N, CA, C and O atoms as a printed pandas DataFrame, in Angstrom:
     atom_number atom_name residue_name chain_id  residue_number  x_coord  y_coord  z_coord
0              1         N          MET        A               1    0.853   -1.171    0.000
1              2        CA          MET        A               1    0.000    0.000    0.000
2              3         C          MET        A               1    0.898    1.233    0.000
3              4         O          MET        A               1    1.697    1.422    0.917
4              5         N          GLN        A               2    0.770    2.055   -1.008
5              6        CA          GLN        A               2    1.530    3.290   -1.121
6              7         C          GLN        A               2    0.659    4.467   -0.685
7              8         O          GLN        A               2   -0.465    4.632   -1.160
8              9         N          ILE        A               3    1.184    5.269    0.209
9             10        CA          ILE        A               3    0.464    6.445    0.695
10            11         C          ILE        A               3    1.353    7.652    0.422
11            12         O          ILE        A               3    2.549    7.631    0.715
12            13         N          SER        A               4    0.766    8.702   -0.141
13            14        CA          SER        A               4    1.539    9.911   -0.417
14            15         C          SER        A               4    2.001   10.544    0.893
15            16         O          SER        A               4    1.446   10.274    1.958
16            17         N          SER        A               5    3.013   11.381    0.797
17            18        CA          SER        A               5    3.555   12.000    2.015
18            19         C          SER        A               5    2.526   12.903    2.695
19            20         O          SER        A               5    2.453   12.941    3.924
20            21         N          LEU        A               6    1.730   13.631    1.905
21            22        CA          LEU        A               6    0.702   14.487    2.504
22            23         C          LEU        A               6   -0.367   13.641    3.197
23            24         O          LEU        A               6   -0.817   13.978    4.292
24            25         N          ALA        A               7   -0.769   12.543    2.556
25            26        CA          ALA        A               7   -1.770   11.667    3.173
26            27         C          ALA        A               7   -1.229   11.073    4.468
27            28         O          ALA        A               7   -1.974   10.922    5.436
28            29         N          ARG        A               8    0.048   10.738    4.497
29            30        CA          ARG        A               8    0.660   10.215    5.722
30            31         C          ARG        A               8    0.657   11.292    6.812
31            32         O          ARG        A               8    0.381   10.999    7.975
32            33         N          ARG        A               9    0.965   12.534    6.433
33            34        CA          ARG        A               9    0.924   13.628    7.403
34            35         C          ARG        A               9   -0.488   13.845    7.929
35            36         O          ARG        A               9   -0.684   14.063    9.124
36            37         N          VAL        A              10   -1.478   13.786    7.028
37            38        CA          VAL        A              10   -2.882   13.935    7.450
38            39         C          VAL        A              10   -3.237   12.830    8.439
39            40         O          VAL        A              10   -3.876   13.082    9.460
40            41         N          LEU        A              11   -2.825   11.626    8.133
41            42        CA          LEU        A              11   -3.117   10.477    8.991
42            43         C          LEU        A              11   -2.543   10.684   10.391
43            44         O          LEU        A              11   -3.230   10.446   11.384
44            45         N          THR        A              12   -1.304   11.120   10.474
45            46        CA          THR        A              12   -0.691   11.304   11.793
46            47         C          THR        A              12   -1.284   12.490   12.544
47            48         O          THR        A              12   -1.407   12.446   13.768
48            49         N          VAL        A              13   -1.655   13.556   11.821
49            50        CA          VAL        A              13   -2.270   14.717   12.492
50            51         C          VAL        A              13   -3.665   14.363   12.995
51            52         O          VAL        A              13   -4.031   14.743   14.108
52            53         N          VAL        A              14   -4.441   13.651   12.204
53            54        CA          VAL        A              14   -5.776   13.226   12.657
54            55         C          VAL        A              14   -5.637   12.342   13.887
55            56         O          VAL        A              14   -6.421   12.456   14.829
56            57         N          PHE        A              15   -4.650   11.468   13.881
57            58        CA          PHE        A              15   -4.418   10.596   15.031
58            59         C          PHE        A              15   -4.084   11.411   16.275
59            60         O          PHE        A              15   -4.646   11.175   17.345
60            61         N          SER        A              16   -3.173   12.370   16.137
61            62        CA          SER        A              16   -2.746   13.124   17.309
62            63         C          SER        A              16   -3.803   14.115   17.797
63            64         O          SER        A              16   -3.881   14.390   18.994
64            65         N          LEU        A              17   -4.616   14.654   16.883
65            66        CA          LEU        A              17   -5.638   15.628   17.288
66            67         C          LEU        A              17   -6.961   14.989   17.693
67            68         O          LEU        A              17   -7.832   15.669   18.236
68            69         N          SER        A              18   -7.124   13.704   17.439
69            70        CA          SER        A              18   -8.412   13.074   17.722
70            71         C          SER        A              18   -8.716   13.022   19.212
71            72         O          SER        A              18   -9.879   12.913   19.600
72            73         N          ALA        A              19   -7.705   13.096   20.039
73            74        CA          ALA        A              19   -7.930   13.068   21.482
74            75         C          ALA        A              19   -8.205   14.446   22.056
75            76         O          ALA        A              19   -8.577   14.569   23.223
76            77         N          ALA        A              20   -8.028   15.480   21.252
77            78        CA          ALA        A              20   -8.252   16.842   21.736
78            79         C          ALA        A              20   -9.736   17.077   21.998
79            80         O          ALA        A              20  -10.593   16.408   21.419
80            81         N          SER        A              21  -10.025   18.017   22.859
81            82        CA          SER        A              21  -11.418   18.258   23.225
82            83         C          SER        A              21  -12.199   18.960   22.118
83            84         O          SER        A              21  -13.407   18.759   21.993
84            85         N          ALA        A              22  -11.525   19.782   21.312
85            86        CA          ALA        A              22  -12.206   20.503   20.232
86            87         C          ALA        A              22  -12.492   19.561   19.064
87            88         O          ALA        A              22  -11.764   18.594   18.838
88            89         N          ALA        A              23  -13.551   19.856   18.334
89            90        CA          ALA        A              23  -13.921   19.022   17.191
90            91         C          ALA        A              23  -12.884   19.174   16.077
91            92         O          ALA        A              23  -12.343   20.258   15.859
92            93         N          LEU        A              24  -12.625   18.094   15.393
93            94        CA          LEU        A              24  -11.683   18.097   14.285
94            95         C          LEU        A              24  -12.427   18.509   13.021
95            96         O          LEU        A              24  -13.386   17.847   12.622
96            97         N          THR        A              25  -11.993   19.596   12.390
97            98        CA          THR        A              25  -12.650   20.120   11.195
98            99         C          THR        A              25  -11.627   20.265   10.080
99           100         O          THR        A              25  -10.420   20.250   10.319
100          101         N          ARG        A              26  -12.130   20.407    8.854
101          102        CA          ARG        A              26  -11.230   20.595    7.714
102          103         C          ARG        A              26  -10.399   21.870    7.847
103          104         O          ARG        A              26   -9.189   21.825    7.627
104          105         N          PRO        A              27  -11.015   23.022    8.204
105          106        CA          PRO        A              27  -10.184   24.224    8.374
106          107         C          PRO        A              27   -9.082   24.051    9.415
107          108         O          PRO        A              27   -7.973   24.559    9.245
108          109         N          ARG        A              28   -9.387   23.342   10.479
109          110        CA          ARG        A              28   -8.363   23.094   11.508
110          111         C          ARG        A              28   -7.238   22.237   10.943
111          112         O          ARG        A              28   -6.066   22.497   11.215
112          113         N          LEU        A              29   -7.581   21.218   10.158
113          114        CA          LEU        A              29   -6.556   20.393    9.525
114          115         C          LEU        A              29   -5.726   21.204    8.536
115          116         O          LEU        A              29   -4.507   21.049    8.471
116          117         N          GLU        A              30   -6.386   22.070    7.764
117          118        CA          GLU        A              30   -5.668   22.912    6.801
118          119         C          GLU        A              30   -4.658   23.805    7.508
119          120         O          GLU        A              30   -3.520   23.938    7.055
120          121         N          ARG        A              31   -5.067   24.415    8.613
121          122        CA          ARG        A              31   -4.148   25.270    9.369
122          123         C          ARG        A              31   -3.000   24.463    9.955
123          124         O          ARG        A              31   -1.845   24.883    9.892
124          125         N          GLN        A              32   -3.314   23.312   10.520
125          126        CA          GLN        A              32   -2.303   22.479   11.170
126          127         C          GLN        A              32   -1.268   21.988   10.166
127          128         O          GLN        A              32   -0.076   21.941   10.471
128          129         N          LEU        A              33   -1.722   21.623    8.971
129          130        CA          LEU        A              33   -0.827   21.075    7.953
130          131         C          LEU        A              33   -0.265   22.138    7.015
131          132         O          LEU        A              33    0.671   21.869    6.262
132          133         N          ALA        A              34   -0.829   23.342    7.056
133          134        CA          ALA        A              34   -0.429   24.445    6.166
134          135         C          ALA        A              34   -0.555   24.029    4.698
135          136         O          ALA        A              34    0.392   24.149    3.921
136          137         N          VAL        A              35   -1.741   23.538    4.338
137          138        CA          VAL        A              35   -2.017   23.128    2.959
138          139         C          VAL        A              35   -3.287   23.822    2.472
139          140         O          VAL        A              35   -4.051   24.381    3.258
140          141         N          THR        A              36   -3.492   23.772    1.151
141          142        CA          THR        A              36   -4.697   24.358    0.563
142          143         C          THR        A              36   -5.870   23.397    0.738
143          144         O          THR        A              36   -5.670   22.201    0.945
144          145         N          PRO        A              37   -7.089   23.917    0.655
145          146        CA          PRO        A              37   -8.261   23.041    0.768
146          147         C          PRO        A              37   -8.276   21.933   -0.291
147          148         O          PRO        A              37   -8.674   20.807    0.006
148          149         N          SER        A              38   -7.849   22.236   -1.517
149          150        CA          SER        A              38   -7.872   21.215   -2.569
150          151         C          SER        A              38   -6.847   20.114   -2.295
151          152         O          SER        A              38   -7.121   18.942   -2.553
152          153         N          ALA        A              39   -5.677   20.475   -1.779
153          154        CA          ALA        A              39   -4.669   19.464   -1.453
154          155         C          ALA        A              39   -5.158   18.571   -0.318
155          156         O          ALA        A              39   -4.947   17.358   -0.336
156          157         N          LEU        A              40   -5.814   19.179    0.671
157          158        CA          LEU        A              40   -6.352   18.390    1.780
158          159         C          LEU        A              40   -7.444   17.452    1.282
159          160         O          LEU        A              40   -7.509   16.298    1.705
160          161         N          THR        A              41   -8.302   17.936    0.387
161          162        CA          THR        A              41   -9.378   17.099   -0.161
162          163         C          THR        A              41   -8.800   15.885   -0.881
163          164         O          THR        A              41   -9.312   14.776   -0.732
164          165         N          LEU        A              42   -7.739   16.085   -1.657
165          166        CA          LEU        A              42   -7.108   14.956   -2.357
166          167         C          LEU        A              42   -6.529   13.940   -1.378
167          168         O          LEU        A              42   -6.669   12.732   -1.570
168          169         N          ALA        A              43   -5.878   14.435   -0.330
169          170        CA          ALA        A              43   -5.301   13.525    0.662
170          171         C          ALA        A              43   -6.396   12.775    1.418
171          172         O          ALA        A              43   -6.265   11.577    1.671
172          173         N          LEU        A              44   -7.474   13.474    1.779
173          174        CA          LEU        A              44   -8.592   12.818    2.466
174          175         C          LEU        A              44   -9.241   11.768    1.582
175          176         O          LEU        A              44   -9.596   10.687    2.052
176          177         N          ARG        A              45   -9.399   12.086    0.287
177          178        CA          ARG        A              45   -9.978   11.129   -0.648
178          179         C          ARG        A              45   -9.083    9.883   -0.770
179          180         O          ARG        A              45   -9.581    8.758   -0.805
180          181         N          GLU        A              46   -7.777   10.093   -0.834
181          182        CA          GLU        A              46   -6.840    8.966   -0.917
182          183         C          GLU        A              46   -6.961    8.062    0.305
183          184         O          GLU        A              46   -7.017    6.838    0.178
184          185         N          LEU        A              47   -7.000    8.668    1.481
185          186        CA          LEU        A              47   -7.123    7.880    2.707
186          187         C          LEU        A              47   -8.463    7.159    2.786
187          188         O          LEU        A              47   -8.544    6.035    3.280
188          189         N          SER        A              48   -9.503    7.808    2.300
189          190        CA          SER        A              48  -10.826    7.188    2.299
190          191         C          SER        A              48  -10.880    5.993    1.355
191          192         O          SER        A              48  -11.446    4.954    1.693
192          193         N          GLU        A              49  -10.286    6.146    0.164
193          194        CA          GLU        A              49  -10.285    5.045   -0.805
194          195         C          GLU        A              49   -9.485    3.848   -0.309
195          196         O          GLU        A              49   -9.781    2.705   -0.658
196          197         N          LEU        A              50   -8.462    4.119    0.513
197          198        CA          LEU        A              50   -7.672    3.029    1.094
198          199         C          LEU        A              50   -8.350    2.433    2.334
199          200         O          LEU        A              50   -7.875    1.441    2.886
200          201         N          GLY        A              51   -9.452    3.034    2.766
201          202        CA          GLY        A              51  -10.181    2.525    3.930
202          203         C          GLY        A              51   -9.538    2.896    5.252
203          204         O          GLY        A              51   -9.750    2.217    6.256
204          205         N          LEU        A              52   -8.750    3.970    5.264
205          206        CA          LEU        A              52   -8.049    4.367    6.481
206          207         C          LEU        A              52   -8.736    5.493    7.245
207          208         O          LEU        A              52   -8.422    5.740    8.409
208          209         N          LEU        A              53   -9.678    6.175    6.589
209          210        CA          LEU        A              53  -10.302    7.344    7.199
210          211         C          LEU        A              53  -11.768    7.423    6.810
211          212         O          LEU        A              53  -12.123    7.180    5.656
212          213         N          ASP        A              54  -12.619    7.763    7.770
213          214        CA          ASP        A              54  -14.022    8.065    7.500
214          215         C          ASP        A              54  -14.089    9.573    7.279
215          216         O          ASP        A              54  -13.976   10.347    8.230
216          217         N          VAL        A              55  -14.274    9.991    6.028
217          218        CA          VAL        A              55  -14.182   11.403    5.663
218          219         C          VAL        A              55  -15.311   12.221    6.278
219          220         O          VAL        A              55  -15.069   13.347    6.712
220          221         N          GLN        A              56  -16.518   11.706    6.330
221          222        CA          GLN        A              56  -17.638   12.476    6.878
222          223         C          GLN        A              56  -17.397   12.828    8.343
223          224         O          GLN        A              56  -17.680   13.950    8.764
224          225         N          ARG        A              57  -16.891   11.904    9.103
225          226        CA          ARG        A              57  -16.680   12.126   10.537
226          227         C          ARG        A              57  -15.261   12.584   10.865
227          228         O          ARG        A              57  -14.985   12.964   12.003
228          229         N          LEU        A              58  -14.360   12.554    9.885
229          230        CA          LEU        A              58  -12.942   12.837   10.088
230          231         C          LEU        A              58  -12.387   12.004   11.236
231          232         O          LEU        A              58  -11.761   12.519   12.163
232          233         N          ARG        A              59  -12.634   10.708   11.145
233          234        CA          ARG        A              59  -12.170    9.750   12.146
234          235         C          ARG        A              59  -11.422    8.634   11.449
235          236         O          ARG        A              59  -11.777    8.226   10.343
236          237         N          LEU        A              60  -10.381    8.143   12.108
237          238        CA          LEU        A              60   -9.638    7.016   11.567
238          239         C          LEU        A              60  -10.441    5.740   11.710
239          240         O          LEU        A              60  -11.153    5.543   12.695
240          241         N          THR        A              61  -10.321    4.876   10.717
241          242        CA          THR        A              61  -10.887    3.541   10.841
242          243         C          THR        A              61   -9.878    2.701   11.623
243          244         O          THR        A              61   -8.782    3.173   11.928
244          245         N          LEU        A              62  -10.235    1.478   11.943
245          246        CA          LEU        A              62   -9.310    0.619   12.678
246          247         C          LEU        A              62   -8.015    0.382   11.891
247          248         O          LEU        A              62   -6.934    0.473   12.473
248          249         N          PRO        A              63   -8.088    0.081   10.583
249          250        CA          PRO        A              63   -6.832   -0.031    9.831
250          251         C          PRO        A              63   -6.068    1.299    9.789
251          252         O          PRO        A              63   -4.837    1.302    9.807
252          253         N          GLY        A              64   -6.778    2.411    9.733
253          254        CA          GLY        A              64   -6.136    3.717    9.738
254          255         C          GLY        A              64   -5.401    3.981   11.038
255          256         O          GLY        A              64   -4.321    4.572   11.047
256          257         N          LEU        A              65   -5.992    3.542   12.127
257          258        CA          LEU        A              65   -5.354    3.679   13.426
258          259         C          LEU        A              65   -4.054    2.877   13.473
259          260         O          LEU        A              65   -3.041    3.342   13.995
260          261         N          ALA        A              66   -4.099    1.677   12.925
261          262        CA          ALA        A              66   -2.903    0.831   12.901
262          263         C          ALA        A              66   -1.805    1.449   12.036
263          264         O          ALA        A              66   -0.635    1.443   12.420
264          265         N          VAL        A              67   -2.174    1.976   10.879
265          266        CA          VAL        A              67   -1.184    2.586    9.985
266          267         C          VAL        A              67   -0.606    3.848   10.626
267          268         O          VAL        A              67    0.600    4.081   10.547
268          269         N          ALA        A              68   -1.446    4.657   11.255
269          270        CA          ALA        A              68   -0.964    5.873   11.920
270          271         C          ALA        A              68    0.020    5.526   13.031
271          272         O          ALA        A              68    1.046    6.188   13.190
272          273         N          ALA        A              69   -0.292    4.503   13.786
273          274        CA          ALA        A              69    0.616    4.073   14.849
274          275         C          ALA        A              69    1.928    3.552   14.258
275          276         O          ALA        A              69    3.000    3.797   14.812
276          277         N          ALA        A              70    1.845    2.841   13.146
277          278        CA          ALA        A              70    3.051    2.329   12.492
278          279         C          ALA        A              70    3.894    3.457   11.906
279          280         O          ALA        A              70    5.115    3.334   11.807
280          281         N          CYS        A              71    3.247    4.551   11.520
281          282        CA          CYS        A              71    3.971    5.711   10.971
282          283         C          CYS        A              71    4.629    6.532   12.068
283          284         O          CYS        A              71    5.330    7.502   11.781
284          285         N          GLY        A              72    4.415    6.161   13.292
285          286        CA          GLY        A              72    5.056    6.867   14.392
286          287         C          GLY        A              72    4.256    8.001   14.964
287          288         O          GLY        A              72    4.818    8.859   15.644
288          289         N          ALA        A              73    2.948    8.043   14.714
289          290        CA          ALA        A              73    2.110    9.108   15.268
290          291         C          ALA        A              73    2.026    8.939   16.776
291          292         O          ALA        A              73    2.037    7.826   17.303
292          293         N          ARG        A              74    1.943   10.051   17.438
293          294        CA          ARG        A              74    1.818   10.023   18.895
294          295         C          ARG        A              74    0.694   10.948   19.300
295          296         O          ARG        A              74    0.499   12.012   18.713
296          297         N          ARG        A              75   -0.041   10.526   20.312
297          298        CA          ARG        A              75   -1.085   11.386   20.849
298          299         C          ARG        A              75   -0.418   12.514   21.616
299          300         O          ARG        A              75    0.631   12.336   22.234
300          301         N          ARG        A              76   -1.046   13.672   21.563
301          302        CA          ARG        A              76   -0.512   14.800   22.325
302          303         C          ARG        A              76   -0.712   14.526   23.798
303          304         O          ARG        A              76   -1.818   14.238   24.253
304          305         N          GLU        A              77    0.362   14.620   24.519
305          306        CA          GLU        A              77    0.309   14.382   25.959
306          307         C          GLU        A              77   -0.015   15.701   26.656
307          308         O          GLU        A              77    0.571   16.737   26.345
308          309         N          ARG        A              78   -0.930   15.652   27.575
309          310        CA          ARG        A              78   -1.198   16.837   28.384
310          311         C          ARG        A              78   -0.113   16.940   29.424
311          312         O          ARG        A              78    0.402   15.940   29.925
312          313         N          ARG        A              79    0.223   18.180   29.736
313          314        CA          ARG        A              79    1.223   18.358   30.782
314          315         C          ARG        A              79    0.653   17.849   32.089
315          316         O          ARG        A              79   -0.449   18.210   32.500
316          317         N          SER        A              80    1.429   17.010   32.718
317          318        CA          SER        A              80    0.935   16.467   33.983
318          319         C          SER        A              80    1.333   17.402   35.112
319          320         O          SER        A              80    2.458   17.898   35.173
320          321         N          ARG        A              81    0.396   17.622   35.983
321          322        CA          ARG        A              81    0.714   18.449   37.131
322          323         C          ARG        A              81    1.250   17.555   38.230
323          324         O          ARG        A              81    1.126   16.331   38.168
324          325         N          ALA        A              82    1.830   18.159   39.209
325          326        CA          ALA        A              82    2.398   17.397   40.313
326          327         C          ALA        A              82    1.275   16.658   41.032
327          328         O          ALA        A              82    0.209   17.230   41.261
328          329         N          PRO        A              83    1.500   15.396   41.390
329          330        CA          PRO        A              83    0.451   14.637   42.078
330          331         C          PRO        A              83    0.182   15.203   43.462
331          332         O          PRO        A              83    1.089   15.661   44.157
332          333         N          SER        A              84   -1.082   15.158   43.841
333          334        CA          SER        A              84   -1.448   15.619   45.176
334          335         C          SER        A              84   -0.972   14.600   46.203
335          336         O          SER        A              84   -0.717   13.449   45.850
336          337         N          PRO        A              85   -0.848   14.996   47.455
337          338        CA          PRO        A              85   -0.405   14.051   48.483
338          339         C          PRO        A              85   -1.317   12.826   48.578
339          340         O          PRO        A              85   -0.842   11.719   48.831
340          341         N          ALA        A              86   -2.626   13.019   48.378
341          342        CA          ALA        A              86   -3.556   11.878   48.437
342          343         C          ALA        A              86   -3.265   10.898   47.307
343          344         O          ALA        A              86   -3.303    9.686   47.520
344          345         N          GLN        A              87   -2.972   11.408   46.094
345          346        CA          GLN        A              87   -2.656   10.525   44.974
346          347         C          GLN        A              87   -1.359    9.775   45.224
347          348         O          GLN        A              87   -1.250    8.589   44.911
348          349         N          THR        A              88   -0.379   10.462   45.784
349          350        CA          THR        A              88    0.907    9.836   46.047
350          351         C          THR        A              88    0.755    8.713   47.053
351          352         O          THR        A              88    1.344    7.646   46.880
352          353         N          LYS        A              89   -0.038    8.937   48.121
353          354        CA          LYS        A              89   -0.278    7.901   49.122
354          355         C          LYS        A              89   -0.931    6.680   48.492
355          356         O          LYS        A              89   -0.518    5.549   48.748
356          357         N          THR        A              90   -1.945    6.905   47.675
357          358        CA          THR        A              90   -2.678    5.820   47.041
358          359         C          THR        A              90   -1.761    5.026   46.127
359          360         O          THR        A              90   -1.802    3.795   46.119
360          361         N          GLU        A              91   -0.933    5.721   45.360
361          362        CA          GLU        A              91   -0.045    5.034   44.434
362          363         C          GLU        A              91    0.998    4.222   45.174
363          364         O          GLU        A              91    1.395    3.159   44.698
364          365         N          GLN        A              92    1.453    4.695   46.326
365          366        CA          GLN        A              92    2.435    3.955   47.092
366          367         C          GLN        A              92    1.816    2.722   47.734
367          368         O          GLN        A              92    2.477    1.694   47.885
368          369         N          ARG        A              93    0.571    2.826   48.103
369          370        CA          ARG        A              93   -0.096    1.739   48.799
370          371         C          ARG        A              93   -0.427    0.591   47.858
371          372         O          ARG        A              93   -0.318   -0.575   48.238
372          373         N          SER        A              94   -0.828    0.909   46.642
373          374        CA          SER        A              94   -1.274   -0.123   45.728
374          375         C          SER        A              94   -0.913    0.276   44.296
375          376         O          SER        A              94   -1.195    1.402   43.887
376          377         N          PRO        A              95   -0.296   -0.622   43.531
377          378        CA          PRO        A              95    0.034   -0.261   42.148
378          379         C          PRO        A              95   -1.204   -0.124   41.266
379          380         O          PRO        A              95   -1.181    0.611   40.278
380          381         N          ILE        A              96   -2.274   -0.818   41.609
381          382        CA          ILE        A              96   -3.509   -0.747   40.844
382          383         C          ILE        A              96   -4.617   -0.303   41.780
383          384         O          ILE        A              96   -4.920   -0.975   42.766
384          385         N          GLN        A              97   -5.217    0.829   41.465
385          386        CA          GLN        A              97   -6.290    1.334   42.308
386          387         C          GLN        A              97   -7.614    0.898   41.697
387          388         O          GLN        A              97   -7.986    1.359   40.618
388          389         N          LEU        A              98   -8.313    0.021   42.376
389          390        CA          LEU        A              98   -9.567   -0.496   41.873
390          391         C          LEU        A              98  -10.763    0.330   42.309
391          392         O          LEU        A              98  -11.788    0.342   41.627
392          393         N          PHE        A              99  -10.649    1.016   43.425
393          394        CA          PHE        A              99  -11.755    1.781   43.953
394          395         C          PHE        A              99  -11.285    3.193   44.269
395          396         O          PHE        A              99  -10.109    3.420   44.553
396          397         N          SER        A             100  -12.204    4.126   44.218
397          398        CA          SER        A             100  -11.853    5.488   44.609
398          399         C          SER        A             100  -11.751    5.550   46.126
399          400         O          SER        A             100  -12.122    4.608   46.828
400          401         N          GLN        A             101  -11.245    6.666   46.616
401          402        CA          GLN        A             101  -11.113    6.830   48.062
402          403         C          GLN        A             101  -12.465    6.831   48.757
403          404         O          GLN        A             101  -12.573    6.411   49.909
404          405         N          ARG        A             102  -13.507    7.306   48.060
405          406        CA          ARG        A             102  -14.828    7.399   48.677
406          407         C          ARG        A             102  -15.603    6.097   48.595
407          408         O          ARG        A             102  -16.520    5.881   49.387
408          409         N          GLU        A             103  -15.264    5.239   47.675
409          410        CA          GLU        A             103  -16.024    4.007   47.486
410          411         C          GLU        A             103  -15.372    2.860   48.228
411          412         O          GLU        A             103  -14.185    2.585   48.052
412          413         N          ALA        A             104  -16.154    2.194   49.059
413          414        CA          ALA        A             104  -15.626    1.056   49.808
414          415         C          ALA        A             104  -15.648   -0.187   48.924
415          416         O          ALA        A             104  -16.584   -0.368   48.145
416          417         N          PRO        A             105  -14.640   -1.042   49.032
417          418        CA          PRO        A             105  -14.659   -2.295   48.269
418          419         C          PRO        A             105  -15.856   -3.146   48.650
419          420         O          PRO        A             105  -16.247   -3.180   49.817
420          421         N          ARG        A             106  -16.433   -3.820   47.697
421          422        CA          ARG        A             106  -17.571   -4.687   47.999
422          423         C          ARG        A             106  -17.330   -6.047   47.385
423          424         O          ARG        A             106  -16.679   -6.183   46.350
424          425         N          ALA        A             107  -17.862   -7.027   48.036
425          426        CA          ALA        A             107  -17.703   -8.403   47.567
426          427         C          ALA        A             107  -18.644   -8.678   46.410
427          428         O          ALA        A             107  -19.758   -8.156   46.359
428          429         N          VAL        A             108  -18.190   -9.496   45.494
429          430        CA          VAL        A             108  -19.020   -9.889   44.362
430          431         C          VAL        A             108  -19.330  -11.367   44.553
431          432         O          VAL        A             108  -18.428  -12.194   44.684
432          433         N          ALA        A             109  -20.611  -11.682   44.566
433          434        CA          ALA        A             109  -21.012  -13.070   44.816
434          435         C          ALA        A             109  -21.120  -13.838   43.527
435          436         O          ALA        A             109  -21.446  -15.025   43.541
């Protein structure tokens, strides 16, 4: 499967921006990639024909997700703030937190 360089860039940008809170739109993609609307349309059409992108929703398909990950796309990481003392205590006590501090563990029959 041959993918053009612009289509590969679109794939990785859609992957990285899909976790953002704002909706993913064509104008936002155009600004992010610094391309013309016609160039973006061609790249989106290419990805759609390969079955990697749902153009109406601007969402990756499962194969598109796999290809984006293989291309080295990374989700944007939010800056982590320093953990609160309560979080630090919980993490030290148990590597896996199954219940919140307010919820008591309950038996499952």
